[in-house]
N, C-alpha and C positions, 0 to 999 in steps of 0.2 A: 388131355384137356384140361385145362386152366380152371378149377374150382373156385365158382364169383365168390368172394368176402360177403358175410354176413350183414343184410339193410343198402348194398349198394344196389338203388335203383338204374335201369336201361338208360335214362338220360346220363348219368355218370360215367357211365360204362362208355358209352358212345363219346361224351365229351375227352375222357381218357384217352377213347382208340382215335380219335384225330390229335389232338395231342402227339401221341405214338408215331402219327402218319409225317406232321411237321417235321420233328424229330429225325426223321428218316430221309425227308425231303432236305435235310440240313447235311443232314449225315454224306446225301448225294454230291448235293454243291462241292463238299470236302473232296470227294472224290476229284471232282470237274477239276475246281482246284489245282489238285494236285498234280491230274492231266495235264494241263495246262501248265505246270512246274518245270514234266518231264520235258514236255516238247519246247519250251523256252530252251530249257537245257541242251534241248536235242539241234537248234537255232544255232544256238551262240557255238557247239563245235562243231559244226558246218559250216557256219559262217568263218573260225579260224580255220579249217582247212581251204576256204576257196581262196582266203586271203595266203595263205602260203601258196598258194595253184597261182594267184597272179604274179609271186613275188618270183615264181620258178620262171613263170612265160615273160620277164621282164618287166613287171611292170610294180615295182616294188613303192613307186611316191603313192601310186592308187591304194595298194593295199596299205601304207600307212595309214593317207587322208583316211579312209575306209574303218581300221584298228582307232585310231585316236575317237572315233566318236560314239562306236559302237560295244570295243572289246569292254568288257569290265563293267560295262554303262548296267546301271539302276532300272531295274524293269516300271515300277513305280520311285516317286522320288524316296530315297533314302532305303529303297528296300530291291532285295532279289525275290525272286522266286519262293524259295525255301524260310524266306523271311516272311511272304504275307503266308506261306502253307502256318505256320510256327503260331504267327500272330490270329490266325482266324480258329487257330484249334486251340489256343491259349484263352482269348476273349470273347469268341461266339460261344467253339462247339460246345465246349466243355462247361460253359454256365446254361446252355441248352440242354444238355444231357444231365445236366443237376437237377433243374428243375422240373425236368416230366420227370427224373428217379422220385424227388422228393413229392411230387402230383401223386403219384403214384402208389406211397409210403403213404398218405396221408390218408387213403383211405384200403392200405392193406392187402392192392390189387397186383395181379404179375404183369408183366408185362404182354402186350399182343393177347389182355384179355378178349377184346371185343373181338378179334381176327378168330382167337379159339370159339366163341360163342358163335360167331358167325360159320366155320367148318360143319361145327357139332349140328347146327341149324340146316346148313345147305348139305349135308352128308346124311341126315335124317330122310328115311322113306316116309311118304305119306299113312303108311299102318305104323309108323314109329313113334304116334304122337299121342 
């Protein structure tokens, strides 16, 4: 169990807990963004295999038309998916992590203090109070 730093009130612990939960949501979003990156990569590889199949089936012009507009295309203007993930990490998630850590440092509070105290409350029996 994390020990509560001296002088840290319940409202501040709750606020830090909410800030930590918000960071966890941003971390979760990053996971979905990474999944988007991986799925987009699989789609691109499948596309290229399908284009090869079209060529082998005697439809090289159709395959070329599709390849011209899709193979190597940016998923958003100027970026492939790996760049979106990297930009999110560098320009948002790393800043969020640093801000949350700085807020905890301000009060010398460990990560997950709110949850640790909740665990202690919820695992304490009625006779333990």
